[in-house]
Backbone as JSON Lines, residues from 0, in Angstrom:
{"i":0,"aa":"M","n":[-23.79,27.62,-39.98],"ca":[-23.55,27.79,-38.53],"c":[-24.16,26.5,-37.68]}
{"i":1,"aa":"R","n":[-24.69,26.25,-37.36],"ca":[-25.59,25.44,-36.37],"c":[-25.33,24.08,-36.57]}
{"i":2,"aa":"I","n":[-24.82,23.52,-37.63],"ca":[-24.32,22.1,-38.29],"c":[-22.82,21.8,-37.63]}
{"i":3,"aa":"R","n":[-21.94,22.98,-37.67],"ca":[-20.84,23.37,-37.1],"c":[-20.67,22.94,-35.48]}
{"i":4,"aa":"K","n":[-21.62,23.32,-35.22],"ca":[-21.39,23.39,-33.92],"c":[-21.9,22.22,-33.58]}
{"i":5,"aa":"V","n":[-23.19,21.29,-33.88],"ca":[-23.51,20.19,-33.49],"c":[-22.31,19.17,-34.27]}
{"i":6,"aa":"I","n":[-21.72,19.36,-35.13],"ca":[-20.38,18.7,-35.56],"c":[-18.7,19.03,-34.59]}
{"i":7,"aa":"T","n":[-19.13,20.04,-34.02],"ca":[-17.74,20.4,-33.21],"c":[-18.46,19.46,-31.48]}
{"i":8,"aa":"A","n":[-19.16,19.73,-31.08],"ca":[-20.27,18.94,-29.87],"c":[-19.76,17.55,-30.04]}
{"i":9,"aa":"L","n":[-19.95,17.01,-31.32],"ca":[-20.21,15.67,-31.31],"c":[-18.38,14.96,-31.16]}
{"i":10,"aa":"I","n":[-17.63,15.43,-32.22],"ca":[-15.94,15.03,-32.32],"c":[-15.52,15.35,-30.98]}
{"i":11,"aa":"T","n":[-15.95,16.62,-29.98],"ca":[-15.23,16.71,-28.75],"c":[-15.77,15.86,-27.52]}
{"i":12,"aa":"S","n":[-17.44,15.1,-27.75],"ca":[-17.62,13.85,-27.04],"c":[-16.97,13.22,-27.42]}
{"i":13,"aa":"V","n":[-16.66,12.24,-28.78],"ca":[-16.29,11.46,-28.87],"c":[-14.64,11.47,-28.29]}
{"i":14,"aa":"L","n":[-14.02,12.15,-29.05],"ca":[-12.58,12.26,-27.9],"c":[-12.67,12.21,-26.33]}
{"i":15,"aa":"L","n":[-13.53,13.0,-26.15],"ca":[-13.48,12.68,-24.56],"c":[-13.61,11.29,-23.71]}
{"i":16,"aa":"L","n":[-14.53,11.0,-24.39],"ca":[-14.91,9.44,-24.24],"c":[-14.03,8.46,-24.73]}
{"i":17,"aa":"T","n":[-13.41,8.92,-26.01],"ca":[-12.54,7.53,-25.81],"c":[-10.94,7.69,-24.79]}
{"i":18,"aa":"F","n":[-10.47,9.24,-25.14],"ca":[-8.73,9.44,-24.21],"c":[-9.1,9.42,-22.55]}
{"i":19,"aa":"A","n":[-10.39,10.11,-22.25],"ca":[-10.12,10.45,-20.37],"c":[-10.28,8.93,-19.91]}
{"i":20,"aa":"P","n":[-9.29,8.96,-19.04],"ca":[-8.93,8.22,-17.97],"c":[-10.0,7.66,-17.52]}
{"i":21,"aa":"S","n":[-10.31,6.14,-16.88],"ca":[-11.33,5.7,-15.93],"c":[-11.38,6.47,-14.99]}
{"i":22,"aa":"A","n":[-12.38,6.66,-14.25],"ca":[-12.9,7.39,-13.36],"c":[-12.91,6.42,-11.97]}
{"i":23,"aa":"F","n":[-12.47,5.05,-11.89],"ca":[-12.13,4.28,-10.93],"c":[-10.7,3.53,-11.05]}
{"i":24,"aa":"A","n":[-9.81,4.75,-11.89],"ca":[-8.56,4.55,-11.47],"c":[-7.89,5.87,-11.26]}
{"i":25,"aa":"Q","n":[-7.78,6.11,-10.16],"ca":[-7.38,6.95,-9.85],"c":[-5.82,6.96,-9.42]}
{"i":26,"aa":"K","n":[-5.35,8.09,-9.63],"ca":[-3.59,7.96,-9.06],"c":[-3.6,8.01,-7.6]}
{"i":27,"aa":"G","n":[-2.63,7.84,-7.4],"ca":[-2.39,7.92,-5.33],"c":[-3.69,6.9,-4.85]}
{"i":28,"aa":"V","n":[-4.35,5.95,-4.88],"ca":[-5.21,5.62,-4.43],"c":[-5.08,3.97,-4.62]}
{"i":29,"aa":"A","n":[-4.25,3.1,-3.76],"ca":[-3.83,1.99,-3.68],"c":[-2.85,1.57,-4.41]}
{"i":30,"aa":"D","n":[-1.87,2.61,-4.34],"ca":[-0.97,2.71,-5.34],"c":[0.57,1.9,-4.82]}
{"i":31,"aa":"T","n":[0.17,2.24,-3.41],"ca":[1.75,2.12,-2.79],"c":[1.36,1.18,-1.37]}
{"i":32,"aa":"F","n":[2.12,1.1,-0.55],"ca":[2.14,0.54,1.05],"c":[1.1,1.56,1.28]}
{"i":33,"aa":"D","n":[1.49,2.76,1.51],"ca":[0.99,3.68,2.72],"c":[-0.3,4.2,1.48]}
{"i":34,"aa":"T","n":[-0.33,3.87,0.62],"ca":[-2.11,4.51,0.37],"c":[-3.37,2.96,-0.01]}
{"i":35,"aa":"A","n":[-2.74,1.84,0.41],"ca":[-3.49,0.38,0.54],"c":[-4.83,0.65,0.91]}
{"i":36,"aa":"I","n":[-5.55,-0.25,-0.06],"ca":[-7.2,-0.33,0.57],"c":[-7.34,-1.26,1.72]}
{"i":37,"aa":"E","n":[-8.04,-0.73,2.58],"ca":[-7.72,-1.54,4.14],"c":[-8.58,-2.16,3.78]}
{"i":38,"aa":"V","n":[-7.79,-3.98,4.4],"ca":[-9.55,-5.14,4.53],"c":[-9.61,-5.15,5.92]}
{"i":39,"aa":"D","n":[-11.07,-5.06,6.52],"ca":[-10.77,-5.7,7.74],"c":[-11.56,-7.24,7.51]}
{"i":40,"aa":"L","n":[-11.07,-7.2,9.05],"ca":[-10.66,-9.04,9.63],"c":[-12.56,-9.02,9.62]}
{"i":41,"aa":"G","n":[-12.81,-10.43,9.14],"ca":[-13.76,-11.61,9.05],"c":[-15.02,-11.37,8.53]}
{"i":42,"aa":"Y","n":[-14.29,-10.83,7.02],"ca":[-15.41,-10.54,5.83],"c":[-14.9,-10.92,5.08]}
{"i":43,"aa":"V","n":[-15.74,-11.32,3.9],"ca":[-15.4,-11.73,2.73],"c":[-15.65,-9.99,1.67]}
{"i":44,"aa":"H","n":[-14.27,-9.36,1.11],"ca":[-14.96,-8.58,0.51],"c":[-14.07,-8.49,-0.98]}
{"i":45,"aa":"E","n":[-15.34,-7.84,-1.64],"ca":[-15.35,-7.86,-3.09],"c":[-14.68,-6.27,-3.59]}
{"i":46,"aa":"H","n":[-13.58,-6.54,-4.38],"ca":[-12.98,-5.72,-5.48],"c":[-12.92,-5.73,-6.34]}
{"i":47,"aa":"G","n":[-13.13,-4.32,-7.13],"ca":[-12.96,-4.61,-8.93],"c":[-11.97,-2.99,-8.82]}
{"i":48,"aa":"G","n":[-10.98,-3.59,-9.34],"ca":[-9.74,-2.64,-10.24],"c":[-9.57,-2.27,-11.35]}
{"i":49,"aa":"Y","n":[-8.79,-1.8,-11.46],"ca":[-8.25,-1.2,-12.46],"c":[-6.97,-1.18,-12.86]}
{"i":50,"aa":"L","n":[-6.11,-2.08,-13.61],"ca":[-4.92,-1.37,-14.02],"c":[-4.57,-0.48,-14.92]}
{"i":51,"aa":"D","n":[-4.39,0.61,-14.72],"ca":[-4.36,1.82,-15.96],"c":[-3.09,2.19,-16.67]}
{"i":52,"aa":"A","n":[-2.27,1.65,-15.6],"ca":[-0.59,2.12,-17.12],"c":[0.24,1.73,-16.53]}
{"i":53,"aa":"P","n":[1.12,0.75,-17.3],"ca":[2.08,-0.37,-17.7],"c":[2.86,-0.6,-15.62]}
{"i":54,"aa":"D","n":[3.13,0.56,-15.23],"ca":[3.35,0.45,-13.67],"c":[2.26,1.03,-12.57]}
{"i":55,"aa":"D","n":[1.47,0.29,-13.0],"ca":[0.26,0.69,-12.21],"c":[0.58,-1.09,-11.3]}
{"i":56,"aa":"L","n":[0.62,-0.34,-9.56],"ca":[0.42,-1.51,-8.89],"c":[-1.19,-1.2,-7.84]}
{"i":57,"aa":"D","n":[-1.57,-2.2,-7.32],"ca":[-3.2,-2.53,-6.67],"c":[-2.57,-3.05,-5.65]}
{"i":58,"aa":"F","n":[-2.75,-2.21,-4.19],"ca":[-2.41,-3.03,-3.01],"c":[-4.14,-3.02,-2.08]}
{"i":59,"aa":"Y","n":[-3.58,-4.13,-1.44],"ca":[-4.47,-4.27,-0.21],"c":[-3.87,-4.62,1.27]}
{"i":60,"aa":"H","n":[-4.61,-4.13,1.97],"ca":[-4.12,-4.08,3.61],"c":[-4.79,-5.22,4.84]}
{"i":61,"aa":"V","n":[-4.31,-5.99,5.2],"ca":[-4.87,-6.71,5.78],"c":[-4.32,-7.11,7.47]}
{"i":62,"aa":"K","n":[-4.48,-6.12,8.64],"ca":[-3.56,-6.73,9.6],"c":[-4.37,-7.36,10.99]}
{"i":63,"aa":"N","n":[-3.6,-8.62,11.15],"ca":[-4.15,-8.86,12.47],"c":[-4.68,-8.63,13.69]}
{"i":64,"aa":"T","n":[-5.65,-7.86,13.95],"ca":[-5.56,-7.13,14.99],"c":[-6.52,-8.4,16.17]}
{"i":65,"aa":"T","n":[-6.31,-9.5,16.07],"ca":[-6.51,-10.42,17.1],"c":[-5.57,-11.39,17.83]}
{"i":66,"aa":"P","n":[-6.49,-11.9,18.98],"ca":[-4.94,-12.49,19.49],"c":[-4.54,-13.67,18.96]}
{"i":67,"aa":"G","n":[-5.02,-14.24,18.39],"ca":[-4.74,-15.6,17.33],"c":[-4.91,-15.04,15.66]}
{"i":68,"aa":"M","n":[-4.46,-16.66,15.75],"ca":[-3.74,-16.88,14.04],"c":[-5.19,-16.56,13.11]}
{"i":69,"aa":"R","n":[-4.69,-15.72,11.93],"ca":[-5.47,-15.67,10.77],"c":[-5.08,-16.03,9.54]}
{"i":70,"aa":"T","n":[-6.63,-16.52,8.72],"ca":[-5.93,-16.87,7.39],"c":[-6.5,-16.02,6.7]}
{"i":71,"aa":"V","n":[-5.68,-15.46,5.26],"ca":[-6.39,-14.91,4.51],"c":[-5.88,-15.5,3.09]}
{"i":72,"aa":"A","n":[-7.03,-15.34,2.43],"ca":[-7.24,-16.26,1.29],"c":[-7.99,-15.19,0.24]}
{"i":73,"aa":"A","n":[-6.51,-15.04,-0.96],"ca":[-7.4,-14.35,-2.18],"c":[-7.33,-14.74,-3.24]}
{"i":74,"aa":"I","n":[-9.11,-14.47,-4.1],"ca":[-8.97,-15.24,-5.64],"c":[-8.9,-13.85,-6.38]}
{"i":75,"aa":"F","n":[-8.33,-13.84,-7.5],"ca":[-8.17,-13.04,-8.53],"c":[-8.62,-13.42,-9.61]}
{"i":76,"aa":"T","n":[-9.49,-12.62,-10.59],"ca":[-9.79,-13.19,-12.06],"c":[-9.94,-11.76,-12.55]}
{"i":77,"aa":"P","n":[-8.99,-11.95,-13.85],"ca":[-8.24,-10.88,-14.68],"c":[-9.15,-10.17,-15.34]}
{"i":78,"aa":"P","n":[-8.82,-8.96,-15.97],"ca":[-9.74,-8.89,-16.74],"c":[-10.08,-9.74,-18.28]}
{"i":79,"aa":"N","n":[-11.42,-9.28,-19.07],"ca":[-11.68,-10.21,-20.33],"c":[-10.86,-9.63,-20.91]}
{"i":80,"aa":"S","n":[-9.7,-8.58,-21.09],"ca":[-9.07,-8.55,-22.38],"c":[-7.84,-9.01,-22.14]}
{"i":81,"aa":"G","n":[-7.5,-10.23,-21.65],"ca":[-6.23,-11.25,-21.36],"c":[-5.51,-10.85,-20.54]}
{"i":82,"aa":"G","n":[-3.98,-10.35,-20.65],"ca":[-2.9,-9.97,-20.5],"c":[-2.12,-11.01,-19.11]}
{"i":83,"aa":"T","n":[-1.16,-10.65,-18.7],"ca":[-0.91,-11.7,-17.17],"c":[-0.88,-11.18,-16.32]}
{"i":84,"aa":"Y","n":[-1.52,-10.97,-15.21],"ca":[-1.41,-10.49,-14.35],"c":[-1.09,-11.22,-13.11]}
{"i":85,"aa":"D","n":[-0.27,-10.73,-12.24],"ca":[0.37,-11.53,-10.89],"c":[-0.3,-11.21,-9.54]}
{"i":86,"aa":"L","n":[-0.62,-11.96,-8.89],"ca":[-1.05,-11.8,-7.26],"c":[-0.09,-12.21,-6.6]}
{"i":87,"aa":"M","n":[0.2,-11.5,-5.39],"ca":[1.56,-11.67,-4.74],"c":[0.8,-11.25,-3.25]}
{"i":88,"aa":"F","n":[1.17,-11.89,-2.36],"ca":[0.98,-11.61,-0.92],"c":[2.04,-11.48,-0.22]}
{"i":89,"aa":"I","n":[2.39,-10.28,0.51],"ca":[3.58,-10.14,0.86],"c":[3.23,-10.31,2.68]}
{"i":90,"aa":"V","n":[3.88,-10.68,3.3],"ca":[3.78,-10.5,5.26],"c":[4.63,-10.23,5.77]}
{"i":91,"aa":"F","n":[4.55,-9.1,6.87],"ca":[5.53,-8.36,7.87],"c":[4.73,-8.85,9.18]}
{"i":92,"aa":"K","n":[6.59,-9.04,10.0],"ca":[6.43,-8.81,10.99],"c":[5.88,-7.68,11.6]}
{"i":93,"aa":"N","n":[5.46,-7.65,13.52],"ca":[5.26,-6.45,13.68],"c":[6.59,-5.28,13.82]}
{"i":94,"aa":"D","n":[7.89,-6.02,13.38],"ca":[8.7,-4.49,13.72],"c":[9.11,-4.42,11.95]}
{"i":95,"aa":"G","n":[8.0,-4.51,11.13],"ca":[8.37,-4.57,9.74],"c":[9.33,-5.17,8.82]}
{"i":96,"aa":"Q","n":[9.39,-6.08,9.04],"ca":[10.22,-7.1,8.51],"c":[9.83,-7.99,7.68]}
{"i":97,"aa":"V","n":[9.88,-8.34,6.59],"ca":[9.19,-9.02,5.63],"c":[9.64,-10.54,6.19]}
{"i":98,"aa":"I","n":[8.6,-11.01,5.78],"ca":[8.65,-12.46,6.73],"c":[7.97,-13.6,5.27]}
{"i":99,"aa":"S","n":[7.71,-13.68,4.67],"ca":[6.86,-14.52,3.47],"c":[6.73,-13.29,2.33]}
{"i":100,"aa":"F","n":[6.9,-14.37,1.65],"ca":[6.4,-13.24,-0.3],"c":[5.94,-14.4,-1.06]}
{"i":101,"aa":"K","n":[4.79,-14.63,-0.86],"ca":[4.11,-15.21,-2.25],"c":[3.28,-14.85,-3.57]}
{"i":102,"aa":"D","n":[4.28,-15.8,-4.27],"ca":[3.68,-15.22,-5.9],"c":[3.38,-16.34,-6.65]}
{"i":103,"aa":"E","n":[2.1,-16.27,-7.04],"ca":[0.87,-16.84,-7.47],"c":[1.28,-17.39,-9.24]}
{"i":104,"aa":"G","n":[2.77,-16.66,-9.32],"ca":[2.72,-17.13,-10.71],"c":[2.37,-15.86,-12.17]}
{"i":105,"aa":"N","n":[2.03,-16.26,-12.95],"ca":[2.1,-15.38,-13.92],"c":[1.32,-16.25,-15.33]}
{"i":106,"aa":"S","n":[0.86,-17.15,-15.13],"ca":[0.0,-18.0,-16.61],"c":[-1.22,-16.9,-16.78]}
{"i":107,"aa":"P","n":[-1.02,-16.37,-17.91],"ca":[-2.49,-15.36,-18.85],"c":[-3.37,-15.7,-18.47]}
{"i":108,"aa":"A","n":[-4.53,-14.64,-18.31],"ca":[-5.99,-14.64,-18.04],"c":[-6.23,-16.14,-17.43]}
{"i":109,"aa":"I","n":[-6.09,-16.63,-16.2],"ca":[-6.39,-17.7,-15.82],"c":[-6.91,-16.75,-14.23]}
{"i":110,"aa":"T","n":[-8.16,-17.63,-13.59],"ca":[-8.38,-16.91,-12.33],"c":[-7.04,-17.49,-11.38]}
{"i":111,"aa":"R","n":[-6.26,-17.03,-10.34],"ca":[-5.58,-17.32,-9.24],"c":[-6.14,-17.3,-8.02]}
{"i":112,"aa":"F","n":[-5.64,-17.65,-7.2],"ca":[-5.93,-18.21,-5.57],"c":[-4.19,-18.47,-4.95]}
{"i":113,"aa":"L","n":[-4.55,-17.66,-4.0],"ca":[-3.48,-17.73,-2.85],"c":[-3.95,-17.56,-1.45]}
{"i":114,"aa":"T","n":[-3.32,-17.92,-0.42],"ca":[-4.01,-18.23,1.3],"c":[-2.43,-18.19,2.06]}
{"i":115,"aa":"T","n":[-2.74,-17.28,2.82],"ca":[-1.67,-17.33,3.47],"c":[-2.19,-17.1,5.11]}
{"i":116,"aa":"T","n":[-1.59,-17.35,6.09],"ca":[-1.78,-17.44,7.77],"c":[-0.99,-15.84,8.49]}
{"i":117,"aa":"I","n":[-1.53,-15.53,8.9],"ca":[-0.64,-14.33,9.68],"c":[-0.86,-14.41,11.1]}
{"i":118,"aa":"N","n":[-0.03,-14.04,12.05],"ca":[-0.11,-14.36,13.71],"c":[-0.91,-12.97,13.97]}
{"i":119,"aa":"P","n":[-0.81,-12.55,15.6],"ca":[-1.47,-11.46,15.95],"c":[-0.4,-10.51,15.72]}
{"i":120,"aa":"G","n":[-0.67,-9.17,15.25],"ca":[-0.26,-7.8,14.89],"c":[0.34,-8.25,13.48]}
{"i":121,"aa":"E","n":[0.56,-9.02,13.11],"ca":[1.58,-8.69,11.6],"c":[0.45,-8.58,10.46]}
{"i":122,"aa":"D","n":[0.98,-7.93,9.36],"ca":[-0.08,-7.69,8.5],"c":[0.6,-8.31,7.23]}
{"i":123,"aa":"V","n":[-0.4,-8.17,6.0],"ca":[-0.15,-8.8,4.89],"c":[-1.24,-7.84,3.96]}
{"i":124,"aa":"Y","n":[-0.27,-7.89,2.71],"ca":[-0.45,-6.81,1.64],"c":[-0.81,-8.15,0.53]}
{"i":125,"aa":"V","n":[-1.7,-7.52,-0.05],"ca":[-2.17,-8.59,-1.01],"c":[-1.62,-7.31,-2.32]}
{"i":126,"aa":"L","n":[-1.18,-7.69,-3.3],"ca":[-0.63,-6.96,-4.6],"c":[-1.03,-7.26,-6.15]}
{"i":127,"aa":"V","n":[-1.89,-6.48,-6.7],"ca":[-2.15,-6.88,-8.33],"c":[-1.29,-5.86,-8.74]}
{"i":128,"aa":"R","n":[-0.84,-6.58,-9.77],"ca":[-0.16,-6.08,-11.07],"c":[0.14,-6.62,-12.04]}
{"i":129,"aa":"G","n":[0.38,-6.05,-13.49],"ca":[0.65,-6.39,-14.56],"c":[2.05,-7.1,-14.96]}
{"i":130,"aa":"R","n":[2.21,-8.38,-15.18],"ca":[3.49,-8.86,-15.33],"c":[4.33,-8.0,-16.78]}
{"i":131,"aa":"Y","n":[3.51,-7.71,-17.71],"ca":[4.62,-6.76,-18.26],"c":[3.89,-5.42,-18.99]}
{"i":132,"aa":"P","n":[4.75,-4.76,-19.35],"ca":[4.29,-3.49,-19.81],"c":[2.63,-3.45,-20.23]}
{"i":133,"aa":"S","n":[2.42,-4.06,-21.46],"ca":[1.46,-4.0,-21.84],"c":[0.41,-4.69,-21.1]}
{"i":134,"aa":"D","n":[0.55,-5.17,-20.43],"ca":[-0.52,-6.05,-19.16],"c":[-1.55,-4.81,-18.34]}
{"i":135,"aa":"Y","n":[-2.34,-4.36,-18.99],"ca":[-3.32,-2.99,-18.01],"c":[-3.97,-2.69,-19.23]}
{"i":136,"aa":"D","n":[-5.35,-2.39,-18.42],"ca":[-6.47,-2.37,-19.41],"c":[-7.63,-0.86,-18.21]}
{"i":137,"aa":"P","n":[-7.47,0.0,-18.68],"ca":[-7.88,1.22,-17.71],"c":[-9.22,0.89,-18.16]}
{"i":138,"aa":"N","n":[-9.87,0.15,-18.6],"ca":[-11.4,-0.1,-19.48],"c":[-11.85,-1.38,-18.79]}
{"i":139,"aa":"T","n":[-11.62,-2.09,-18.34],"ca":[-11.86,-3.17,-17.91],"c":[-11.39,-3.98,-16.47]}
{"i":140,"aa":"P","n":[-12.42,-3.66,-15.75],"ca":[-11.83,-4.33,-14.48],"c":[-11.24,-5.62,-14.13]}
{"i":141,"aa":"Y","n":[-10.38,-6.07,-13.36],"ca":[-10.18,-7.43,-12.86],"c":[-11.01,-6.87,-11.29]}
{"i":142,"aa":"R","n":[-11.41,-8.54,-11.02],"ca":[-12.07,-8.86,-10.16],"c":[-11.13,-9.4,-8.38]}
{"i":143,"aa":"L","n":[-11.09,-8.81,-7.76],"ca":[-10.28,-9.54,-6.75],"c":[-11.58,-9.76,-5.55]}
{"i":144,"aa":"V","n":[-11.46,-10.99,-4.93],"ca":[-11.77,-11.17,-3.34],"c":[-11.05,-11.9,-2.22]}
{"i":145,"aa":"I","n":[-11.43,-11.25,-1.05],"ca":[-10.04,-11.33,-0.09],"c":[-11.2,-11.99,1.02]}
{"i":146,"aa":"D","n":[-10.99,-12.79,1.73],"ca":[-12.04,-13.4,2.55],"c":[-11.23,-13.51,3.96]}
{"i":147,"aa":"T","n":[-11.71,-12.97,4.92],"ca":[-10.66,-12.78,5.87],"c":[-11.65,-13.57,7.21]}
{"i":148,"aa":"R","n":[-12.75,-14.1,6.67],"ca":[-13.24,-14.7,7.85],"c":[-12.74,-15.86,9.02]}
{"i":149,"aa":"R","n":[-11.68,-16.51,8.59],"ca":[-10.96,-17.83,9.64],"c":[-9.6,-17.14,9.48]}
């Protein structure tokens, strides 16, 4: 009877570890413009994120609250597991109108770099997404560095 309990506990543990979603890939966090991760001006921010489903998107938001123009730069390193990922900038005017859209392209498994300049009051959203439905990995994080110092 005791060996049966041990085997049952072992099988349950293996199944939980194998099929449980990542604790870092939470639904509703950074999945839309409204739930984007806020990035402060004047710093270098490093984020490790996961694309945990074929339709997962990760948004990061920078708002220029200064009286001058600001440069936002992003460096994206995809997970070691491969896949084709997109790094994009979407810049909005004060009234919500899209004024710029930059897409770094979709080369597989290489580090990508984008930069843009935003005027006072403008917003930029940095978007990370998989290019194809198979381009996600809930177990291996990507690395995103956003520089807002200039």
